[in-house]
C-alpha positions in Angstrom: 18.6 25.4 9.4 17.6 21.8 9.8 18.6 19.2 12.4 19.6 15.9 11.0 18.5 12.6 12.7 21.8 12.1 14.5 21.3 15.4 16.3 17.7 14.7 17.0 18.5 11.2 18.4 21.2 12.7 20.6 18.6 15.2 21.9 16.0 12.5 22.5 18.6 10.5 24.6 19.6 13.6 26.6 15.9 14.4 27.4 15.2 10.8 28.3 18.2 10.8 30.7 17.4 14.1 32.2 13.6 13.8 32.6 11.5 11.4 34.7 8.6 12.1 32.3 10.2 10.5 29.3 11.2 6.9 28.5 13.1 6.4 25.2 12.6 3.0 23.5 13.4 1.5 20.1 10.5 -0.1 18.2 12.8 -1.8 15.8 15.4 -1.3 13.1 15.0 0.9 10.0 15.9 -0.4 6.5 19.3 1.2 6.9 19.8 -0.4 10.4 19.1 2.6 12.7 17.0 2.2 15.8 13.5 3.7 15.3 12.7 5.6 18.4 9.5 5.9 20.4 9.4 8.2 23.4 6.8 7.3 26.0 5.8 10.6 27.8 3.6 10.8 30.9 3.7 11.8 34.5 6.5 10.1 36.5 4.1 8.2 38.8 2.4 6.6 35.7 5.5 4.7 34.7 5.1 2.3 37.7 1.8 1.1 36.1 2.9 1.5 32.5 2.5 -2.2 31.6 -0.9 -2.2 33.2 -2.0 0.8 31.1 -0.8 -1.0 28.0 -2.6 -4.2 28.9 -5.9 -2.2 29.5 -5.5 -0.5 26.1 -5.0 -3.9 24.4 -7.9 -5.5 26.1 -10.4 -2.8 25.4 -9.3 -2.6 21.8 -9.8 -6.4 21.3 -13.1 -6.2 23.1 -13.0 -9.9 24.2 -15.0 -9.2 27.4 -18.4 -8.1 28.7 -19.5 -4.5 28.9 -19.3 -4.7 32.7 -15.7 -5.9 32.6 -14.9 -3.2 30.1 -16.3 -0.5 32.3 -14.0 -1.6 35.2 -11.0 -1.3 32.9 -12.1 2.1 31.6 -12.0 3.4 35.1 -8.5 2.0 35.7 -7.1 3.0 32.3 -5.7 6.0 30.6 -6.1 7.0 27.0 -3.1 6.5 24.7 -2.3 9.1 22.1 0.3 8.5 19.3 2.0 11.6 17.7 4.5 11.0 15.0 6.6 13.1 12.6 9.0 12.8 9.7 7.4 10.0 7.7 7.9 12.0 4.5 11.3 13.4 5.0 11.0 16.3 2.6 8.0 17.5 4.8 10.5 18.8 7.4 8.0 20.4 9.8 6.9 16.9 11.0 10.2 15.8 12.5 11.0 19.2 13.9 7.7 19.7 15.6 8.4 16.3 17.3 11.5 17.8 18.9 9.7 20.9 20.1 6.7 18.9 21.4 9.1 16.7 23.4 10.7 19.8 24.9 7.3 21.3 25.8 6.0 18.1 27.5 9.3 17.3 29.3 9.9 20.8 30.6 6.5 22.5 31.0 5.1 23.0 34.5 2.0 24.9 33.5 -1.4 23.5 34.6 -2.3 22.3 31.1 0.8 20.3 30.5 0.8 18.7 34.0 -2.9 17.7 33.5 -2.0 16.1 30.2 0.9 14.2 31.7 -1.3 13.0 34.6 -4.1 11.7 32.4 -2.6 10.6 29.1 0.0 8.1 27.9 1.8 9.9 25.0 3.8 8.0 22.3 6.0 10.3 20.3 7.4 8.4 17.4 9.9 9.3 14.7 8.5 7.7 11.6 11.6 7.8 9.2 15.0 8.4 10.9 16.8 7.4 7.7 15.0 10.0 5.6 15.7 12.8 8.1 19.4 12.1 8.0 19.4 12.1 4.2 17.3 15.2 3.8 18.9 17.3 6.4 22.4 16.5 5.5 21.7 17.4 1.9 19.9 20.6 2.9 22.8 21.7 5.2 25.6 20.9 2.8 25.8 24.4 1.5 27.1 27.1 3.8 25.0 29.9 2.2 21.5 29.5 3.7 19.9 31.1 0.6 21.3 28.4 -1.7 20.1 25.4 0.3 17.6 23.0 -1.4 15.8 19.7 -0.8 16.4 18.1 -4.2 18.0 15.0 -2.9 19.5 12.6 -5.4 18.0 9.4 -3.9 14.7 8.4 -2.3 14.3 9.4 1.4 13.5 5.9 2.4 15.9 3.2 1.3 13.6 1.6 -1.3 10.3 3.5 -1.6 10.5 7.2 -0.6 7.1 8.8 -0.4 5.4 5.3 -0.8 6.5 4.6 2.8 3.0 5.9 3.5 1.4 3.3 1.2 2.6 0.2 3.1 0.5 0.0 6.2 -1.7 -3.0 5.4 1.1 -4.9 3.5 3.9 -4.0 6.0 6.7 -4.8 3.6 9.1 -2.1 4.9 10.8 -2.4 8.3 9.5 1.0 9.4 5.9 0.1 8.5 6.2 -3.2 10.4 7.7 -1.5 13.5 4.9 1.1 13.5 2.1 -1.4 12.8 3.2 -3.7 15.7 3.0 -0.8 18.1 -0.3 0.5 16.8 -2.2 -2.8 16.4 -0.5 -5.3 18.6 1.3 -3.6 21.5 -0.1 -0.2 22.5 -3.2 0.1 20.2 -3.6 3.8 20.8 -7.1 5.3 20.7 -5.8 8.3 18.7 -3.1 8.3 16.0 -1.9 11.7 14.8 0.2 11.6 11.6 1.9 15.0 10.7 2.4 15.9 7.0 2.7 18.8 4.7 1.9 20.9 2.7 -1.5 22.5 3.1 -3.6 23.4 0.0 -2.6 26.8 -1.5 -4.1 29.7 0.3 -4.5 27.7 3.6 -2.1 26.9 6.4 -3.2 23.5 7.5 -5.6 20.9 6.3 -7.1 18.6 9.0 -10.2 16.7 10.1 -13.0 16.1 9.4 -12.4 14.9 5.9 -14.5 14.8 2.7 -16.6 11.9 1.5 -16.6 9.1 0.6 -15.8 7.1 3.7 -15.4 3.4 3.6 -18.5 1.3 4.2 -16.9 -1.3 6.4 -15.8 0.7 9.5 -17.9 1.8 12.4 -19.9 5.1 12.2 -18.2 6.1 15.5 -15.0 6.6 13.5 -16.6 9.4 11.5 -18.2 11.1 14.5 -15.1 10.7 16.6 -13.2 12.5 13.8 -15.7 15.3 14.0 -15.1 15.5 17.8 -11.3 15.6 17.5 -11.4 17.9 14.5 -13.6 20.3 16.5 -11.0 20.4 19.3 -8.2 21.1 16.8 -9.9 23.9 14.8 -11.3 25.5 18.0 -7.8 25.7 19.4 -6.6 27.4 16.3 -9.3 30.0 16.4 -8.9 30.5 20.2 -5.2 31.3 19.6 -6.0 33.5 16.6 -4.3 31.1 14.2 -6.2 31.3 10.8 -6.0 29.0 7.8 -7.3 25.7 9.1 -9.2 24.0 6.2 -11.3 20.8 6.4 -14.0 18.8 4.6 -14.1 19.8 0.9 -11.4 22.4 1.7 -8.8 19.7 0.9 -8.5 16.4 -1.0 -8.3 14.0 1.9 -11.0 11.4 2.5 -11.4 8.4 4.8 -11.9 5.9 2.0 -8.5 4.3 1.4 -6.7 1.7 3.6 -2.9 1.6 3.6 -1.7 4.9 5.1 -0.4 5.5 8.6 -3.5 7.5 9.5 -6.1 5.6 7.4 -5.4 2.0 8.4 -6.3 2.9 12.0 -9.9 3.5 10.9 -10.2 -0.3 10.2 -8.9 -0.9 13.7 -11.5 1.3 15.4 -8.9 4.0 16.0 -9.1 7.7 15.3 -6.6 8.5 12.6 -5.7 12.1 12.3 -3.8 13.7 9.4 -2.7 17.3 9.1 -0.9 18.8 6.1 0.7 22.1 7.1 2.8 24.7 5.1 6.3 25.8 6.0 9.9 25.2 5.3 13.2 26.5 6.8 13.5 28.8 3.8 11.0 31.6 4.5 8.1 31.9 2.1 4.7 33.6 1.6 1.2 32.4 2.0 -0.1 32.8 -1.6 -3.1 34.8 -2.6 -6.0 32.4 -3.6 -9.0 34.7 -3.8 -11.7 32.0 -3.4 -10.0 30.9 -0.2 -10.6 34.4 1.3 -14.3 33.7 1.5 -15.2 32.0 4.8 -17.2 28.8 4.5 -17.7 25.6 6.4 -14.5 24.2 4.9 -12.4 27.2 5.9 -14.2 29.3 8.6 -11.2 31.5 9.3 -9.2 32.1 6.1 -5.6 33.2 6.2 -4.6 36.3 4.3 -1.3 36.6 2.3 1.6 37.1 4.6 5.3 36.2 5.2 5.6 32.7 6.7 8.5 31.3 8.8 9.3 27.8 9.9 8.8 28.6 13.5 5.2 29.6 12.9 4.5 26.2 11.4 6.1 24.5 14.5 4.0 26.7 16.8 0.8 25.6 14.9 1.9 22.0 15.1 2.5 22.0 18.8 -0.8 23.7 19.4 -2.6 21.0 17.3 -0.8 18.4 19.4 -2.0 20.0 22.6 -5.5 20.3 21.2 -5.6 16.5 20.7 -4.0 15.8 24.1 -6.5 18.1 25.8 -9.3 16.3 24.1 -7.9 13.0 25.5 -7.8 14.5 29.0 -11.5 15.7 28.8 -12.8 12.6 27.0 -10.4 9.9 28.1 -13.1 7.6 29.3 -15.1 8.1 26.1 -12.1 7.3 24.0 -11.5 4.0 25.9 -15.2 3.2 25.9 -15.7 3.9 22.2 -12.8 1.7 21.0 -14.3 -1.1 23.1 -17.8 -0.5 21.8 -16.6 -0.5 18.2 -14.6 -3.7 18.8 -17.5 -5.4 20.5 -19.9 -4.5 17.7 -17.5 -5.9 15.2 -17.3 -9.2 17.1 -21.1 -9.4 17.2 -21.4 -8.6 13.5 -19.1 -11.5 12.8 -21.4 -13.9 14.8 -24.5 -13.3 12.8 -25.8 -12.7 9.3 -24.6 -9.2 8.3 -24.8 -7.1 5.1 -22.3 -4.3 4.6 -24.2 -1.3 3.0 -22.3 -1.2 -0.3 -23.5 1.2 -3.0 -24.1 -1.8 -5.2 -26.8 -3.0 -2.7 -28.6 0.3 -2.8 -28.6 0.0 -6.6 -29.9 -3.6 -6.2 -32.9 -2.3 -4.1 -33.6 0.2 -6.9 -33.3 -2.5 -9.5 -35.7 -4.8 -7.6 -38.3 -2.0 -7.4 -38.0 -1.2 -11.1 -38.4 -4.9 -11.9 -41.5 -5.2 -9.8 -42.9 -2.0 -11.3 -42.4 -3.3 -14.8 -44.1 -6.5 -13.9 -47.1 -4.5 -12.5 -46.6 -5.6 -8.9 -46.3 -2.0 -7.5 -47.5 1.4 -8.5 -46.0 2.9 -11.7 -44.5 5.9 -9.9 -43.5 7.0 -6.4 -43.2 10.2 -4.5 -39.7 11.4 -3.5 -41.2 11.8 0.0 -42.5 8.3 0.3 -39.5 6.2 -0.7 -39.9 2.5 -1.4 -41.8 -0.2 0.4 -39.6 -2.0 3.0 -40.1 -5.3 1.3 -37.5 -4.3 -1.3 -34.9 -3.7 1.5 -35.5 -7.2 2.7 -35.2 -8.6 -0.8 -31.6 -7.4 -0.9 -30.5 -7.3 2.7 -31.8 -10.8 3.5 -30.3 -12.3 0.4 -28.0 -15.0 1.6 -25.8 -14.6 -1.5 -25.0 -11.0 -0.5 -24.2 -11.3 3.1 -20.7 -11.0 4.6 -18.7 -14.2 5.2 -18.2 -15.6 8.7 -14.6 -16.3 7.9 -12.0 -17.5 5.5 -9.9 -20.7 5.2 -6.5 -20.8 3.6 -5.7 -24.5 3.0 -2.2 -25.7 3.7 -2.2 -27.9 0.6 -2.5 -25.1 -2.0 0.1 -24.8 -4.7 1.7 -21.6 -3.3 1.2 -21.8 0.5 4.3 -19.7 1.3 2.6 -16.7 -0.5 -0.6 -17.4 1.6 1.7 -17.2 4.7 2.9 -13.8 3.5 -0.7 -12.7 3.2 -1.4 -14.0 6.7 1.7 -12.2 8.1 0.5 -8.9 6.7 -2.7 -9.5 8.6 -0.9 -10.6 11.8 1.4 -7.5 11.7 -1.9 -5.5 11.6 -3.2 -7.1 14.8 -5.6 -9.6 13.2 -6.5 -12.7 15.1 -5.6 -15.8 13.0 -6.3 -19.5 13.9 -4.5 -22.6 12.9 -6.0 -26.0 12.5 -4.4 -28.6 14.9 -6.2 -31.5 13.2 -7.8 -32.3 9.9 -11.4 -30.8 9.7 -14.4 -30.4 7.5 -16.5 -27.3 6.7 -19.4 -27.4 4.3 -18.5 -30.9 3.1 -14.9 -29.9 2.2 -11.9 -31.5 4.0 -9.0 -29.3 5.1 -5.7 -30.7 6.4 -3.9 -29.9 9.7 -1.9 -26.7 9.4 -4.5 -24.8 7.4 -5.3 -21.3 8.6 -8.6 -19.7 9.5 -9.4 -16.0 9.8 -12.8 -15.4 11.4 -14.7 -12.1 11.0 -15.9 -12.3 14.6 -13.1 -10.1 16.0 -12.6 -6.5 17.0 -10.7 -5.5 13.9 -13.4 -7.1 11.6 -13.4 -4.0 9.3 -9.8 -4.7 8.4 -10.5 -8.3 7.8 -13.4 -7.6 5.5 -11.4 -4.9 3.7 -8.5 -7.3 3.1 -10.6 -10.2 1.8 -13.6 -8.6 0.2 -14.0 -6.2 -2.8 -14.2 -2.5 -2.3 -17.2 -0.8 -3.9 -16.2 2.8 -4.5 -19.3 5.0 -5.3 -19.5 6.8 -8.6 -18.1 10.2 -7.5 -18.4 13.0 -9.9 -18.0 16.8 -9.6 -21.6 17.1 -10.8 -23.9 14.8 -12.8 -22.3 14.2 -16.1 -19.2 16.0 -15.0 -15.6 14.9 -14.5 -14.7 12.3 -11.8 -13.4 13.4 -8.4 -10.0 11.6 -8.1 -9.7 9.4 -5.0 -6.9 10.4 -2.7 -5.1 7.1 -3.5 -6.5 3.8 -4.7 -10.3 3.0 -5.1 -9.8 -0.7 -4.6 -7.0 -2.9 -3.3 -8.4 -6.2 -2.0 -5.2 -7.8 -0.8 -6.5 -11.3 -1.0 -7.0 -10.8 -4.7 -3.6 -9.2 -5.2 -1.9 -12.1 -3.4 -3.4 -14.7 -5.7 -3.9 -17.2 -2.9 -6.5 -19.9 -2.6 -9.0 -18.8 0.0 -12.4 -20.2 0.8 -15.2 -17.8 1.9 -17.3 -19.4 4.6 -20.8 -18.1 4.6 -22.2 -19.8 7.7 -20.9 -20.0 11.3 -18.3 -22.7 11.7 -15.8 -24.1 14.1 -13.2 -26.8 14.4 -10.0 -27.9 16.0 -8.6 -24.4 15.8 -5.9 -22.9 17.9 -5.4 -19.1 18.1 -2.1 -17.8 16.9 -0.7 -15.4 19.6 -1.2 -11.8 18.5 1.7 -10.5 16.4 3.4 -13.9 16.1 4.8 -14.2 12.6 4.2 -17.5 10.8 6.4 -19.6 8.5 5.7 -22.3 6.1 6.0 -25.8 7.5 9.6 -27.0 7.6 10.0 -30.4 6.0 12.8 -32.8 5.2 13.7 -33.4 1.6 13.0 -36.9 0.4 15.8 -38.9 -1.3 15.9 -38.7 -5.1 18.2 -38.7 -8.1 16.7 -35.3 -9.0 13.9 -32.9 -8.0 11.1 -30.9 -9.6 10.3 -27.5 -8.2 6.7 -26.3 -8.7 6.7 -23.0 -10.7 3.3 -22.1 -9.2 5.1 -21.1 -5.9 6.8 -17.7 -6.0 9.4 -18.8 -3.5 10.6 -21.3 -6.1 12.6 -18.4 -7.5 14.4 -18.0 -4.2 15.5 -21.7 -4.3 16.5 -21.5 -8.0 18.5 -18.4 -7.5 20.3 -20.0 -4.6 21.1 -23.0 -6.8 22.4 -20.9 -9.6 24.6 -18.9 -7.3 26.1 -22.2 -6.1 26.8 -23.2 -9.7 24.3 -26.0 -9.7 22.7 -26.7 -13.1 19.0 -25.9 -13.2 16.6 -26.7 -16.0 13.0 -25.8 -16.9 10.3 -28.1 -18.2 8.5 -27.3 -21.4 5.4 -29.4 -20.6 3.5 -30.8 -17.7 5.7 -33.3 -15.8 4.5 -35.4 -12.8 1.5 -33.1 -12.4 3.6 -29.9 -12.3 2.9 -27.3 -15.0 5.3 -26.3 -17.8 8.0 -23.9 -16.6 8.6 -25.9 -13.4 12.3 -26.3 -12.5 14.4 -29.5 -12.4 17.7 -30.0 -10.6 19.8 -33.0 -10.1 21.0 -34.5 -6.8 23.8 -31.9 -6.7 21.2 -29.4 -5.5 20.0 -31.5 -2.6 21.7 -29.5 0.2 20.3 -26.2 -1.1 16.8 -27.7 -1.7 16.9 -29.0 1.9 17.4 -25.4 3.1 14.6 -24.3 0.8 12.3 -27.0 2.3 13.2 -25.8 5.8 13.1 -22.0 5.3 11.1 -21.1 2.2 8.4 -23.7 2.1 9.7 -25.0 -1.3 9.5 -28.8 -1.4 11.4 -30.4 -4.2 9.5 -33.4 -5.6 11.7 -36.4 -6.3 11.7 -37.2 -10.0 13.7 -38.8 -12.7 15.1 -36.4 -15.3 12.4 -35.4 -17.8 13.2 -35.7 -21.5 12.3 -32.2 -22.6 14.3 -29.7 -20.6 15.9 -26.3 -21.1 18.9 -25.3 -19.1 18.8 -21.8 -17.6 21.3 -19.5 -16.2 21.0 -16.2 -14.3 20.5 -13.1 -16.5 22.5 -10.0 -16.0 19.7 -7.7 -14.9 19.7 -3.9 -15.2 16.9 -2.0 -13.4 16.3 1.4 -14.7 16.2 4.4 -12.3 16.9 8.1 -12.5 18.2 11.0 -10.4 16.0 11.6 -7.4 14.8 8.0 -7.4 11.8 6.2 -8.8 9.4 4.6 -6.3 8.1 1.9 -8.6 11.7 1.0 -9.4 12.5 1.0 -5.7 9.7 -1.4 -4.9 11.1 -3.8 -7.5 14.7 -3.3 -6.2 13.3 -4.6 -2.8 11.5 -7.4 -4.5 14.5 -8.6 -6.4 16.5 -8.7 -3.2 13.8 -10.6 -1.4 13.8 -13.3 -4.1 17.6 -13.4 -4.4 18.0 -11.9 -7.8 21.3 -10.1 -8.5 20.9 -6.9 -10.4 22.4 -3.4 -11.0 20.7 -0.1 -11.3 21.0 1.5 -14.7 20.7 5.3 -15.2 20.2 7.3 -18.4 23.8 8.2 -18.9 24.8 4.5 -19.0 21.9 3.7 -21.4 22.9 6.6 -23.7 26.5 5.3 -24.0 25.2 2.2 -25.8 26.9 -1.2 -25.9 24.4 -2.4 -23.3 24.7 -6.1 -24.4 28.2 -6.2 -23.0 26.9 -5.7 -19.5 23.2 -6.8 -19.4 20.9 -9.5 -20.7 17.7 -8.0 -19.4 16.7 -4.4 -18.8 13.7 -3.6 -16.6 11.7 -0.3 -17.0 9.1 -0.1 -14.2 6.7 2.9 -14.3 7.8 6.5 -14.8 10.9 7.9 -16.5 10.1 7.3 -20.2 8.9 10.5 -22.0 5.8 10.3 -24.1 6.4 10.2 -27.9 7.0 13.7 -29.1 8.2 15.1 -25.8 11.6 15.7 -24.4 13.4 14.5 -21.3 12.2 12.2 -18.6 13.0 11.9 -14.9 13.1 14.9 -12.7 14.8 18.4 -12.8 18.4 18.0 -12.0 21.3 20.1 -10.7 24.5 20.8 -12.5 27.1 18.2 -11.8 29.4 20.8 -10.2 26.8 21.3 -7.4 26.7 17.7 -6.2 29.1 15.1 -4.9 30.8 13.0 -7.5 29.2 9.8 -6.2 25.9 11.0 -7.7 27.2 12.1 -11.1 26.3 8.8 -12.7 22.6 9.4 -11.9 22.3 12.6 -13.9 20.9 12.7 -17.4 17.6 12.1 -19.1 16.1 9.2 -21.1 15.5 10.8 -24.5 14.1 9.7 -27.8 17.2 11.0 -29.6 19.9 9.1 -27.5 18.2 6.5 -25.3 15.7 4.9 -27.6 18.3 3.9 -30.3 20.5 2.4 -27.6 17.6 0.3 -26.2 16.6 -0.7 -29.8 20.2 -1.8 -30.4 20.2 -3.8 -27.2 17.1 -5.7 -28.1 18.1 -6.4 -31.7 21.4 -7.8 -30.5 19.6 -10.4 -28.3 18.7 -8.4 -25.2 15.4 -8.6 -23.5 13.4 -5.5 -22.2 10.5 -5.8 -19.8 8.3 -2.7 -19.3 5.6 -2.2 -16.8 2.9 0.5 -16.5 3.8 3.9 -18.0 7.2 2.6 -19.1 5.3 0.7 -21.9 5.5 4.0 -23.8 8.7 2.5 -25.1 6.6 0.4 -27.4 5.6 3.6 -29.3 9.1 4.9 -29.4 10.1 1.6 -31.0 7.3 1.9 -33.6 5.9 -1.5 -32.7 2.6 -2.3 -34.4 0.4 -1.5 -31.4 -1.9 1.4 -30.6 -3.5 3.0 -27.5 -6.9 1.4 -27.0 -8.2 4.2 -24.8 -8.7 6.9 -27.4 -11.5 8.3 -29.5 -11.7 10.3 -32.7 -12.5 14.0 -32.6 -14.4 16.0 -35.2 -11.2 16.3 -37.3 -10.6 12.6 -37.4 -7.7 12.8 -34.9 -7.2 10.5 -31.9 -7.4 11.9 -28.5 -7.5 10.3 -25.0 -11.0 9.4 -23.7 -12.3 12.1 -21.4 -12.9 11.4 -17.7 -16.6 11.7 -18.2 -16.5 8.7 -20.5 -13.7 6.6 -19.0 -12.0 6.6 -15.6 -10.3 3.9 -13.6 -8.2 4.9 -10.7 -6.2 2.3 -8.7 -8.5 -0.8 -8.7 -8.4 -4.6 -9.0 -9.4 -6.0 -12.4 -9.3 -9.5 -13.9 -7.6 -10.4 -17.2 -7.1 -13.5 -19.3 -3.6 -14.9 -19.4 -1.9 -17.1 -22.0 0.0 -19.3 -19.6 1.5 -21.3 -22.3 4.0 -18.5 -22.9 7.2 -18.8 -21.0 6.9 -15.3 -19.5 3.6 -16.4 -18.0 4.7 -19.8 -16.7 3.0 -20.7 -13.4 0.1 -18.3 -13.9 -3.5 -19.4 -14.1 -5.7 -18.8 -17.2 -7.0 -15.6 -15.5 -5.3 -13.3 -13.0 -6.3 -10.4 -10.8 -4.3 -7.3 -11.6 -3.7 -3.9 -10.0 -4.8 -1.4 -12.6 -3.9 2.2 -11.9 -4.9 4.3 -14.9 -2.9 1.7 -16.8 -2.2 1.5 -20.5 -4.4 -0.8 -22.6 -3.4 -1.7 -26.2 -4.8 -2.9 -29.5 -2.6 -4.6 -32.0 -2.6 -3.4 -35.6 -3.5 -5.9 -38.4 0.2 -6.4 -39.3 1.2 -7.2 -35.7 1.2 -11.0 -36.0 3.4 -10.8 -39.1 5.9 -8.7 -37.2 6.2 -11.1 -34.3 3.9 -9.2 -31.9 1.4 -11.3 -30.0 -0.9 -10.7 -27.0 0.0 -12.6 -23.8 -2.8 -11.1 -21.6 -6.0 -9.3 -22.4 -9.5 -8.4 -21.3 -12.5 -10.4 -22.5 -16.0 -9.5 -23.3 -17.1 -9.2 -19.7 -16.6 -6.2 -17.4 -13.3 -6.8 -15.6 -13.8 -4.8 -12.4 -13.4 -6.9 -9.3 -12.7 -4.3 -6.6 -12.7 -0.5 -6.6 -14.2 1.8 -9.3 -14.3 1.6 -13.0 -16.3 4.0 -15.1 -16.7 3.2 -18.8 -15.6 -0.5 -18.7 -16.9 -1.1 -22.2 -13.8 0.7 -23.5 -11.7 -2.2 -22.1 -13.5 -4.9 -24.0 -11.0 -7.2 -25.7 -8.2 -4.7 -24.9 -4.7 -6.1 -24.8 -3.1 -5.7 -21.4 0.3 -7.3 -22.2 2.1 -8.3 -25.3 5.4 -9.8 -26.5 7.3 -8.4 -29.5 10.3 -9.9 -31.3 12.8 -7.4 -32.4 15.9 -8.7 -34.1 17.4 -11.3 -31.9 15.7 -10.1 -28.8 12.4 -9.6 -27.2 10.3 -6.7 -25.8 7.6 -7.2 -23.2 4.9 -4.7 -22.3 2.7 -5.1 -19.2 0.2 -2.3 -18.9 -1.1 -3.3 -15.4 1.0 -2.8 -12.3 2.2 -6.4 -12.0 4.7 -5.3 -9.3 2.4 -2.8 -7.5 4.0 -1.7 -4.3 5.4 -5.2 -3.9 1.9 -6.3 -2.9 0.6 -8.0 -6.1 2.3 -11.4 -5.5 -0.2 -13.0 -7.8 1.6 -11.4 -10.8 5.2 -11.4 -9.7 5.9 -14.5 -11.9 5.2 -12.4 -15.0 8.4 -10.5 -14.1 10.5 -13.2 -12.6 10.1 -15.6 -15.5 11.9 -13.1 -17.7 15.0 -12.9 -15.5 16.8 -16.0 -16.8 18.5 -16.8 -20.1 
């Protein structure tokens, strides 16, 4: 049995009405328009001072006070603990433990519960109401309990499914924004507990502390605080004779990555807790994993094979919640003090020269020593006991070129200021303090206009600021020297400033000016301007929001043209519209930050019209496709989803001009199928029948080829570029080597490995698909394809449109074996009959974060 969200919500309301310990609030709307609930649970007498406790939590977290002032607030305050459930809706323990935990806290009169209520402010939050409704309704649709399943036909979040836990520094989705505003602007809890499943095979639950590496930018108190909370959790399990808790290298989870509900808190001086527990409503067994039966530091009390029921998982989860809440009772003053101390230290770091201890700097110390030794300035050898002379530390850690910036300036007069505003809003939703210039000002001899934005590092959440603006330096992490790489939990590098493609100046000395602080959490908009009079207008292609305005114009049946060369200082590919579009352009100038430039009609123009767009998806839902679905809606493109059945029927040109294949779903050459396992049509509602079917080489590829040859356009991104090999285009995989038999095989991980990281590539911006791009671009590269063109490629109408050069392209993250990328083609265009095929190996639409490469997709969506 599973409760759906409607039932859970009704229960939350009844408990709130019946209990003076519970206040039910909404933290915002979900993507499907439901209220997202947060239950504030504490002793009845605490509600009278609730606003005061929130204010104290905010002030201590922001640390804008002296230690003496902070100590007074610590004595008056109460720790705030966040406990959520249901983020990943197929992990059904999370939402259901939330129901049980609410019951225990609202009804329990035992000494432990009453002490928790007296001393702690508890925030119980449902992280994905939409997903619970979808998943539970699907599971319960069959009367026979033994035939129930969780194989839902759609994603369990409207657009992105499981990736809803990859959005907590970008804050694209409504649920992420709702949660971030509570965590980093409103309540700023000291502990954030994020429930997930499932635990590693042979365990029951994986929890803190976590394995290395941890990120270099956050405070060491984060790591030791995780030790403390983790000790309380595992001790409680052992006290209650609940075996199977695994930690450290017992699971895959680290504290490196930013972007998850429990990891982004680290960059805000908060203790982020993740557990992954086993259990489902269908009874199961704990599997036998022999090596897990041996007690070690990772799993001190192993679990033996046994039958496992859903209620046991709920019992474990409630106990883990109580372990954390008891820790908050016993160490409440310490939690409040530590978040202040971490914030205060962050502010102080931002006020002086500071060097973050990146691995590259440790290597620089070694390199400096080796150079001095080669030059005869130091002894030829050293003892492992003695280390290096301290002067080599100073050579690196007093190098002005290597220190952290004091802040960043985003000029208002940059070509794509609305995208810079989107970047700033992602920071603002994450509680970052942002300033705005009230007058023109100068820094380091450069003039900046009124309205420019400033982000200083002298603030409590400095780790998040540094992490969003500066490169990540992931250590080389191998199973053993010369062995395979240990895969990061998610990305190794993600620097959002790079992904956004905005113009940002790093300021390396302390600075000030006529700056006004933006109120915490206040979303910014581009300056609203009035449109000047003109007989026609040019729209700068360098601004992503130009596509919003153009799509509005096209929907209003206004003629729109594109330039083929530079006109009035605006690059080729910019848009031109006559005076008929003035009303719509006025709206764009007011709402989108798109300012039409009065201009006479250029001589060389190409009229455009909206393409009929088909976005490929499959049964169960593709997350990369879902992100693009959201992107297309945001930028006002009309489109339809296309599933394998429709592709296989052929005659695609009658319905579409452009087909988009984003990420997974295309089988590799020589294999069968694609997509996920699927039910028989008789087992599901008719509304989902059109989603069934697989993309195959036998049926789908010929239909796609026919579509292109008849004048259609296909754009592929990431793994979907496998279509190029199905179409027998003159390209090869560049990331292969020859074995002893002369056969090609993929490079081994010991030789080449690049998990999610930011790289830089060269771009041919004279090609229409790349209009508005610079000559180089940062890209999100996630084990992405890289190509080489065969000698006959140019004769067959295949040409590179983006590529790596001679230099190593890594800019943020981890890249092992970069030499294999040298001169590799990252994107190409191929003519096929009357149509065109585009392949983009990098993730140009990565989680709707990589705004700097959106144009590479959007340019291809007109005819």
